[in-house]
Biopython code that builds the backbone (N, CA, C, O; Angstrom):
import numpy as np
from Bio.PDB.StructureBuilder import StructureBuilder

atoms = [
    (1, "MET", "N", (-11.555, -30.172, -34.833)),
    (1, "MET", "CA", (-11.732, -31.516, -35.357)),
    (1, "MET", "C", (-10.682, -32.430, -34.725)),
    (1, "MET", "O", (-9.491, -32.118, -34.733)),
    (2, "THR", "N", (-11.125, -33.544, -34.187)),
    (2, "THR", "CA", (-10.234, -34.485, -33.538)),
    (2, "THR", "C", (-9.704, -35.486, -34.561)),
    (2, "THR", "O", (-10.469, -36.101, -35.305)),
    (3, "GLN", "N", (-8.387, -35.636, -34.584)),
    (3, "GLN", "CA", (-7.760, -36.583, -35.500)),
    (3, "GLN", "C", (-7.519, -37.901, -34.781)),
    (3, "GLN", "O", (-7.439, -37.945, -33.553)),
    (4, "THR", "N", (-7.406, -38.969, -35.552)),
    (4, "THR", "CA", (-7.044, -40.250, -34.962)),
    (4, "THR", "C", (-5.556, -40.248, -34.662)),
    (4, "THR", "O", (-4.797, -39.468, -35.237)),
    (5, "LYS", "N", (-5.145, -41.127, -33.756)),
    (5, "LYS", "CA", (-3.731, -41.187, -33.407)),
    (5, "LYS", "C", (-2.895, -41.560, -34.632)),
    (5, "LYS", "O", (-1.807, -41.016, -34.828)),
    (6, "ASP", "N", (-3.394, -42.481, -35.456)),
    (6, "ASP", "CA", (-2.653, -42.876, -36.664)),
    (6, "ASP", "C", (-2.412, -41.684, -37.588)),
    (6, "ASP", "O", (-1.330, -41.536, -38.155)),
    (7, "ALA", "N", (-3.430, -40.839, -37.734)),
    (7, "ALA", "CA", (-3.292, -39.659, -38.591)),
    (7, "ALA", "C", (-2.273, -38.680, -38.006)),
    (7, "ALA", "O", (-1.486, -38.080, -38.739)),
    (8, "ILE", "N", (-2.294, -38.524, -36.678)),
    (8, "ILE", "CA", (-1.339, -37.625, -36.028)),
    (8, "ILE", "C", (0.080, -38.161, -36.188)),
    (8, "ILE", "O", (1.000, -37.404, -36.496)),
    (9, "VAL", "N", (0.257, -39.466, -35.979)),
    (9, "VAL", "CA", (1.580, -40.087, -36.132)),
    (9, "VAL", "C", (2.086, -39.898, -37.557)),
    (9, "VAL", "O", (3.250, -39.556, -37.765)),
    (10, "ALA", "N", (1.217, -40.121, -38.534)),
    (10, "ALA", "CA", (1.618, -39.973, -39.934)),
    (10, "ALA", "C", (2.039, -38.531, -40.227)),
    (10, "ALA", "O", (3.040, -38.299, -40.905)),
    (11, "ASP", "N", (1.278, -37.574, -39.719)),
    (11, "ASP", "CA", (1.599, -36.166, -39.946)),
    (11, "ASP", "C", (2.917, -35.786, -39.269)),
    (11, "ASP", "O", (3.766, -35.134, -39.877)),
    (12, "LEU", "N", (3.085, -36.194, -38.014)),
    (12, "LEU", "CA", (4.330, -35.892, -37.300)),
    (12, "LEU", "C", (5.530, -36.537, -37.985)),
    (12, "LEU", "O", (6.587, -35.919, -38.113)),
    (13, "THR", "N", (5.362, -37.770, -38.419)),
    (13, "THR", "CA", (6.450, -38.482, -39.094)),
    (13, "THR", "C", (6.859, -37.740, -40.364)),
    (13, "THR", "O", (8.046, -37.532, -40.616)),
    (14, "ARG", "N", (5.880, -37.350, -41.147)),
    (14, "ARG", "CA", (6.150, -36.630, -42.398)),
    (14, "ARG", "C", (6.888, -35.329, -42.131)),
    (14, "ARG", "O", (7.822, -34.982, -42.854)),
    (15, "ARG", "N", (6.474, -34.605, -41.094)),
    (15, "ARG", "CA", (7.064, -33.296, -40.814)),
    (15, "ARG", "C", (8.402, -33.370, -40.091)),
    (15, "ARG", "O", (9.277, -32.536, -40.320)),
    (16, "LEU", "N", (8.566, -34.358, -39.222)),
    (16, "LEU", "CA", (9.764, -34.385, -38.376)),
    (16, "LEU", "C", (10.885, -35.295, -38.858)),
    (16, "LEU", "O", (12.041, -35.094, -38.486)),
    (17, "ARG", "N", (10.567, -36.289, -39.676)),
    (17, "ARG", "CA", (11.609, -37.243, -40.085)),
    (17, "ARG", "C", (12.798, -36.557, -40.762)),
    (17, "ARG", "O", (13.941, -36.908, -40.470)),
    (18, "PRO", "N", (12.566, -35.589, -41.655)),
    (18, "PRO", "CA", (13.719, -34.936, -42.291)),
    (18, "PRO", "C", (14.629, -34.229, -41.275)),
    (18, "PRO", "O", (15.848, -34.196, -41.445)),
    (19, "VAL", "N", (14.042, -33.678, -40.245)),
    (19, "VAL", "CA", (14.810, -32.959, -39.235)),
    (19, "VAL", "C", (15.547, -33.930, -38.304)),
    (19, "VAL", "O", (16.603, -33.603, -37.763)),
    (20, "CYS", "N", (14.987, -35.105, -38.131)),
    (20, "CYS", "CA", (15.553, -36.098, -37.201)),
    (20, "CYS", "C", (16.169, -37.275, -37.966)),
    (20, "CYS", "O", (16.107, -38.416, -37.509)),
    (21, "SER", "N", (16.744, -37.002, -39.095)),
    (21, "SER", "CA", (17.250, -38.076, -39.967)),
    (21, "SER", "C", (18.352, -38.917, -39.312)),
    (21, "SER", "O", (18.555, -40.069, -39.697)),
    (22, "GLU", "N", (19.051, -38.364, -38.345)),
    (22, "GLU", "CA", (20.118, -39.115, -37.692)),
    (22, "GLU", "C", (19.620, -39.963, -36.517)),
    (22, "GLU", "O", (20.391, -40.740, -35.952)),
    (23, "TRP", "N", (18.367, -39.828, -36.149)),
    (23, "TRP", "CA", (17.801, -40.611, -35.055)),
    (23, "TRP", "C", (17.583, -42.048, -35.534)),
    (23, "TRP", "O", (17.290, -42.281, -36.707)),
    (24, "THR", "N", (17.726, -42.999, -34.625)),
    (24, "THR", "CA", (17.399, -44.382, -34.987)),
    (24, "THR", "C", (15.894, -44.483, -35.166)),
    (24, "THR", "O", (15.138, -43.666, -34.641)),
    (25, "GLU", "N", (15.472, -45.483, -35.906)),
    (25, "GLU", "CA", (14.031, -45.669, -36.127)),
    (25, "GLU", "C", (13.294, -45.855, -34.801)),
    (25, "GLU", "O", (12.192, -45.338, -34.614)),
    (26, "GLU", "N", (13.912, -46.596, -33.890)),
    (26, "GLU", "CA", (13.292, -46.857, -32.587)),
    (26, "GLU", "C", (13.126, -45.568, -31.779)),
    (26, "GLU", "O", (12.053, -45.318, -31.230)),
    (27, "GLU", "N", (14.167, -44.757, -31.705)),
    (27, "GLU", "CA", (14.097, -43.488, -30.974)),
    (27, "GLU", "C", (13.060, -42.552, -31.600)),
    (27, "GLU", "O", (12.273, -41.916, -30.899)),
    (28, "PHE", "N", (13.077, -42.485, -32.913)),
    (28, "PHE", "CA", (12.156, -41.603, -33.617)),
    (28, "PHE", "C", (10.704, -42.044, -33.398)),
    (28, "PHE", "O", (9.836, -41.217, -33.116)),
    (29, "ALA", "N", (10.445, -43.343, -33.529)),
    (29, "ALA", "CA", (9.084, -43.865, -33.352)),
    (29, "ALA", "C", (8.586, -43.616, -31.934)),
    (29, "ALA", "O", (7.419, -43.279, -31.734)),
    (30, "GLU", "N", (9.465, -43.781, -30.951)),
    (30, "GLU", "CA", (9.087, -43.543, -29.556)),
    (30, "GLU", "C", (8.745, -42.075, -29.329)),
    (30, "GLU", "O", (7.755, -41.759, -28.669)),
    (31, "MET", "N", (9.564, -41.180, -29.877)),
    (31, "MET", "CA", (9.334, -39.748, -29.730)),
    (31, "MET", "C", (8.022, -39.335, -30.407)),
    (31, "MET", "O", (7.238, -38.579, -29.833)),
    (32, "VAL", "N", (7.788, -39.822, -31.610)),
    (32, "VAL", "CA", (6.566, -39.482, -32.347)),
    (32, "VAL", "C", (5.331, -40.012, -31.617)),
    (32, "VAL", "O", (4.317, -39.319, -31.536)),
    (33, "ALA", "N", (5.409, -41.228, -31.090)),
    (33, "ALA", "CA", (4.281, -41.798, -30.347)),
    (33, "ALA", "C", (3.972, -40.953, -29.113)),
    (33, "ALA", "O", (2.809, -40.712, -28.789)),
    (34, "HIS", "N", (5.020, -40.510, -28.434)),
    (34, "HIS", "CA", (4.831, -39.670, -27.256)),
    (34, "HIS", "C", (4.185, -38.327, -27.637)),
    (34, "HIS", "O", (3.259, -37.871, -26.966)),
    (35, "LEU", "N", (4.669, -37.707, -28.698)),
    (35, "LEU", "CA", (4.077, -36.452, -29.165)),
    (35, "LEU", "C", (2.617, -36.641, -29.589)),
    (35, "LEU", "O", (1.774, -35.778, -29.344)),
    (36, "ALA", "N", (2.335, -37.765, -30.220)),
    (36, "ALA", "CA", (0.953, -38.046, -30.640)),
    (36, "ALA", "C", (0.045, -38.202, -29.422)),
    (36, "ALA", "O", (-1.089, -37.722, -29.427)),
    (37, "ASP", "N", (0.541, -38.873, -28.375)),
    (37, "ASP", "CA", (-0.249, -39.024, -27.148)),
    (37, "ASP", "C", (-0.553, -37.667, -26.529)),
    (37, "ASP", "O", (-1.681, -37.408, -26.110)),
    (38, "ILE", "N", (0.445, -36.811, -26.474)),
    (38, "ILE", "CA", (0.254, -35.466, -25.922)),
    (38, "ILE", "C", (-0.741, -34.681, -26.763)),
    (38, "ILE", "O", (-1.623, -34.011, -26.226)),
    (39, "THR", "N", (-0.599, -34.763, -28.077)),
    (39, "THR", "CA", (-1.519, -34.064, -28.982)),
    (39, "THR", "C", (-2.945, -34.542, -28.772)),
    (39, "THR", "O", (-3.869, -33.731, -28.703)),
    (40, "MET", "N", (-3.133, -35.855, -28.669)),
    (40, "MET", "CA", (-4.475, -36.411, -28.454)),
    (40, "MET", "C", (-5.060, -35.926, -27.126)),
    (40, "MET", "O", (-6.241, -35.586, -27.052)),
    (41, "LYS", "N", (-4.245, -35.898, -26.096)),
    (41, "LYS", "CA", (-4.706, -35.473, -24.771)),
    (41, "LYS", "C", (-5.229, -34.041, -24.812)),
    (41, "LYS", "O", (-6.333, -33.767, -24.341)),
    (42, "TYR", "N", (-4.449, -33.139, -25.366)),
    (42, "TYR", "CA", (-4.845, -31.737, -25.376)),
    (42, "TYR", "C", (-5.880, -31.429, -26.451)),
    (42, "TYR", "O", (-6.692, -30.516, -26.297)),
    (43, "GLN", "N", (-5.848, -32.181, -27.520)),
    (43, "GLN", "CA", (-6.849, -31.999, -28.576)),
    (43, "GLN", "C", (-8.230, -32.343, -28.030)),
    (43, "GLN", "O", (-9.207, -31.660, -28.337)),
    (44, "SER", "N", (-8.318, -33.401, -27.220)),
    (44, "SER", "CA", (-9.614, -33.799, -26.678)),
    (44, "SER", "C", (-10.113, -32.783, -25.655)),
    (44, "SER", "O", (-11.321, -32.588, -25.524)),
    (45, "ARG", "N", (-9.200, -32.130, -24.927)),
    (45, "ARG", "CA", (-9.607, -31.104, -23.970)),
    (45, "ARG", "C", (-10.158, -29.874, -24.666)),
    (45, "ARG", "O", (-11.017, -29.182, -24.119)),
    (46, "LEU", "N", (-9.679, -29.599, -25.850)),
    (46, "LEU", "CA", (-10.088, -28.404, -26.572)),
    (46, "LEU", "C", (-11.227, -28.659, -27.549)),
    (46, "LEU", "O", (-11.679, -27.748, -28.243)),
    (47, "SER", "N", (-11.676, -29.878, -27.596)),
    (47, "SER", "CA", (-12.700, -30.256, -28.559)),
    (47, "SER", "C", (-14.006, -29.506, -28.315)),
    (47, "SER", "O", (-14.471, -29.407, -27.179)),
    (48, "VAL", "N", (-14.581, -28.992, -29.365)),
    (48, "VAL", "CA", (-15.858, -28.285, -29.276)),
    (48, "VAL", "C", (-16.958, -29.250, -28.842)),
    (48, "VAL", "O", (-17.945, -28.835, -28.235)),
    (49, "GLU", "N", (-16.794, -30.515, -29.148)),
    (49, "GLU", "CA", (-17.810, -31.496, -28.812)),
    (49, "GLU", "C", (-18.032, -31.593, -27.313)),
    (49, "GLU", "O", (-19.122, -31.980, -26.891)),
    (50, "THR", "N", (-17.041, -31.257, -26.489)),
    (50, "THR", "CA", (-17.176, -31.374, -25.046)),
    (50, "THR", "C", (-17.733, -30.100, -24.413)),
    (50, "THR", "O", (-17.952, -30.067, -23.202)),
    (51, "TYR", "N", (-17.963, -29.070, -25.189)),
    (51, "TYR", "CA", (-18.479, -27.809, -24.668)),
    (51, "TYR", "C", (-19.931, -27.965, -24.261)),
    (51, "TYR", "O", (-20.759, -28.439, -25.038)),
    (52, "ASP", "N", (-20.229, -27.565, -23.046)),
    (52, "ASP", "CA", (-21.601, -27.648, -22.535)),
    (52, "ASP", "C", (-22.086, -26.231, -22.246)),
    (52, "ASP", "O", (-21.673, -25.616, -21.263)),
    (53, "ARG", "N", (-22.932, -25.737, -23.075)),
    (53, "ARG", "CA", (-23.416, -24.360, -22.948)),
    (53, "ARG", "C", (-24.171, -24.138, -21.649)),
    (53, "ARG", "O", (-24.220, -23.015, -21.147)),
    (54, "ARG", "N", (-24.760, -25.195, -21.098)),
    (54, "ARG", "CA", (-25.536, -25.030, -19.867)),
    (54, "ARG", "C", (-24.689, -24.478, -18.730)),
    (54, "ARG", "O", (-25.175, -23.677, -17.931)),
    (55, "SER", "N", (-23.424, -24.897, -18.646)),
    (55, "SER", "CA", (-22.573, -24.387, -17.569)),
    (55, "SER", "C", (-22.308, -22.897, -17.752)),
    (55, "SER", "O", (-22.238, -22.161, -16.768)),
    (56, "THR", "N", (-22.160, -22.446, -18.980)),
    (56, "THR", "CA", (-21.975, -21.016, -19.247)),
    (56, "THR", "C", (-23.246, -20.250, -18.906)),
    (56, "THR", "O", (-23.188, -19.191, -18.282)),
    (57, "ASP", "N", (-24.385, -20.780, -19.311)),
    (57, "ASP", "CA", (-25.661, -20.129, -19.006)),
    (57, "ASP", "C", (-25.879, -20.033, -17.501)),
    (57, "ASP", "O", (-26.359, -19.016, -17.000)),
    (58, "ARG", "N", (-25.527, -21.084, -16.790)),
    (58, "ARG", "CA", (-25.667, -21.102, -15.332)),
    (58, "ARG", "C", (-24.777, -20.021, -14.701)),
    (58, "ARG", "O", (-25.210, -19.316, -13.789)),
    (59, "LEU", "N", (-23.555, -19.894, -15.177)),
    (59, "LEU", "CA", (-22.633, -18.886, -14.672)),
    (59, "LEU", "C", (-23.170, -17.478, -14.933)),
    (59, "LEU", "O", (-23.107, -16.617, -14.055)),
    (60, "VAL", "N", (-23.688, -17.246, -16.117)),
    (60, "VAL", "CA", (-24.253, -15.935, -16.452)),
    (60, "VAL", "C", (-25.435, -15.629, -15.534)),
    (60, "VAL", "O", (-25.571, -14.506, -15.050)),
    (61, "ASP", "N", (-26.285, -16.622, -15.293)),
    (61, "ASP", "CA", (-27.427, -16.423, -14.394)),
    (61, "ASP", "C", (-26.966, -16.090, -12.979)),
    (61, "ASP", "O", (-27.548, -15.222, -12.328)),
    (62, "GLU", "N", (-25.930, -16.768, -12.499)),
    (62, "GLU", "CA", (-25.393, -16.503, -11.162)),
    (62, "GLU", "C", (-24.808, -15.086, -11.084)),
    (62, "GLU", "O", (-24.986, -14.396, -10.081)),
    (63, "LEU", "N", (-24.120, -14.660, -12.131)),
    (63, "LEU", "CA", (-23.555, -13.309, -12.145)),
    (63, "LEU", "C", (-24.650, -12.246, -12.170)),
    (63, "LEU", "O", (-24.529, -11.213, -11.511)),
    (64, "LYS", "N", (-25.712, -12.494, -12.925)),
    (64, "LYS", "CA", (-26.830, -11.552, -12.970)),
    (64, "LYS", "C", (-27.500, -11.456, -11.599)),
    (64, "LYS", "O", (-27.862, -10.365, -11.159)),
    (65, "ALA", "N", (-27.663, -12.589, -10.931)),
    (65, "ALA", "CA", (-28.272, -12.607, -9.598)),
    (65, "ALA", "C", (-27.395, -11.850, -8.603)),
    (65, "ALA", "O", (-27.908, -11.102, -7.770)),
    (66, "ALA", "N", (-26.087, -12.037, -8.682)),
    (66, "ALA", "CA", (-25.173, -11.334, -7.787)),
    (66, "ALA", "C", (-25.223, -9.833, -8.037)),
    (66, "ALA", "O", (-25.194, -9.042, -7.094)),
    (67, "LEU", "N", (-25.298, -9.442, -9.296)),
    (67, "LEU", "CA", (-25.397, -8.027, -9.638)),
    (67, "LEU", "C", (-26.692, -7.431, -9.093)),
    (67, "LEU", "O", (-26.683, -6.337, -8.529)),
    (68, "ALA", "N", (-27.792, -8.136, -9.256)),
    (68, "ALA", "CA", (-29.077, -7.650, -8.756)),
    (68, "ALA", "C", (-29.048, -7.533, -7.239)),
    (68, "ALA", "O", (-29.559, -6.556, -6.690)),
    (69, "GLU", "N", (-28.465, -8.501, -6.553)),
    (69, "GLU", "CA", (-28.353, -8.456, -5.095)),
    (69, "GLU", "C", (-27.491, -7.275, -4.662)),
    (69, "GLU", "O", (-27.822, -6.581, -3.701)),
    (70, "SER", "N", (-26.396, -7.048, -5.363)),
    (70, "SER", "CA", (-25.509, -5.931, -5.044)),
    (70, "SER", "C", (-26.228, -4.599, -5.213)),
    (70, "SER", "O", (-26.100, -3.706, -4.376)),
    (71, "ARG", "N", (-26.975, -4.472, -6.289)),
    (71, "ARG", "CA", (-27.727, -3.234, -6.529)),
    (71, "ARG", "C", (-28.776, -3.011, -5.447)),
    (71, "ARG", "O", (-28.975, -1.890, -4.981)),
    (72, "ALA", "N", (-29.447, -4.100, -5.052)),
    (72, "ALA", "CA", (-30.481, -3.986, -4.019)),
    (72, "ALA", "C", (-29.856, -3.558, -2.689)),
    (72, "ALA", "O", (-30.428, -2.727, -1.983)),
    (73, "LYS", "N", (-28.715, -4.102, -2.343)),
    (73, "LYS", "CA", (-28.042, -3.737, -1.093)),
    (73, "LYS", "C", (-27.607, -2.274, -1.123)),
    (73, "LYS", "O", (-27.747, -1.567, -0.126)),
    (74, "ARG", "N", (-27.085, -1.822, -2.245)),
    (74, "ARG", "CA", (-26.661, -0.418, -2.352)),
    (74, "ARG", "C", (-27.842, 0.519, -2.214)),
    (74, "ARG", "O", (-27.718, 1.600, -1.638)),
    (75, "THR", "N", (-28.994, 0.109, -2.741)),
    (75, "THR", "CA", (-30.198, 0.934, -2.640)),
    (75, "THR", "C", (-30.659, 0.998, -1.180)),
    (75, "THR", "O", (-31.078, 2.055, -0.708)),
    (76, "GLU", "N", (-30.584, -0.130, -0.464)),
    (76, "GLU", "CA", (-30.967, -0.174, 0.946)),
    (76, "GLU", "C", (-30.058, 0.703, 1.797)),
    (76, "GLU", "O", (-30.519, 1.347, 2.740)),
    (77, "ASP", "N", (-28.774, 0.730, 1.469)),
    (77, "ASP", "CA", (-27.790, 1.467, 2.263)),
    (77, "ASP", "C", (-27.881, 2.972, 2.089)),
    (77, "ASP", "O", (-27.285, 3.714, 2.869)),
    (78, "ARG", "N", (-28.597, 3.433, 1.105)),
    (78, "ARG", "CA", (-28.679, 4.879, 0.849)),
    (78, "ARG", "C", (-29.610, 5.555, 1.781)),
    (78, "ARG", "O", (-29.792, 6.770, 1.699)),
]
sb = StructureBuilder()
sb.init_structure("model")
sb.init_model(0)
sb.init_chain("A")
sb.init_seg("    ")
for serial, (resi, resn, name, xyz) in enumerate(atoms, 1):
    if name == "N":
        sb.init_residue(resn, " ", resi, " ")
    sb.init_atom(name, np.array(xyz, "f"), 0.0, 1.0, " ", f" {name:<3s}", serial, name[0])
structure = sb.get_structure()
């Protein structure tokens, strides 16, 4: 499930603020924004919504064809 950047920032702020209590607000906000950007980038790459089964099916078909060709060549060589 992909979260919005605001939700990620809120979650990071809640979890990290106690640990970074000595950081200035500006430094902390910049760090959290950067972490949220990174999270969004990788979250979108891992999203199930971007999965295209056709590419997997195509790969399986290519592997089956290669296996069949290999078997046929081995039979010819005998």
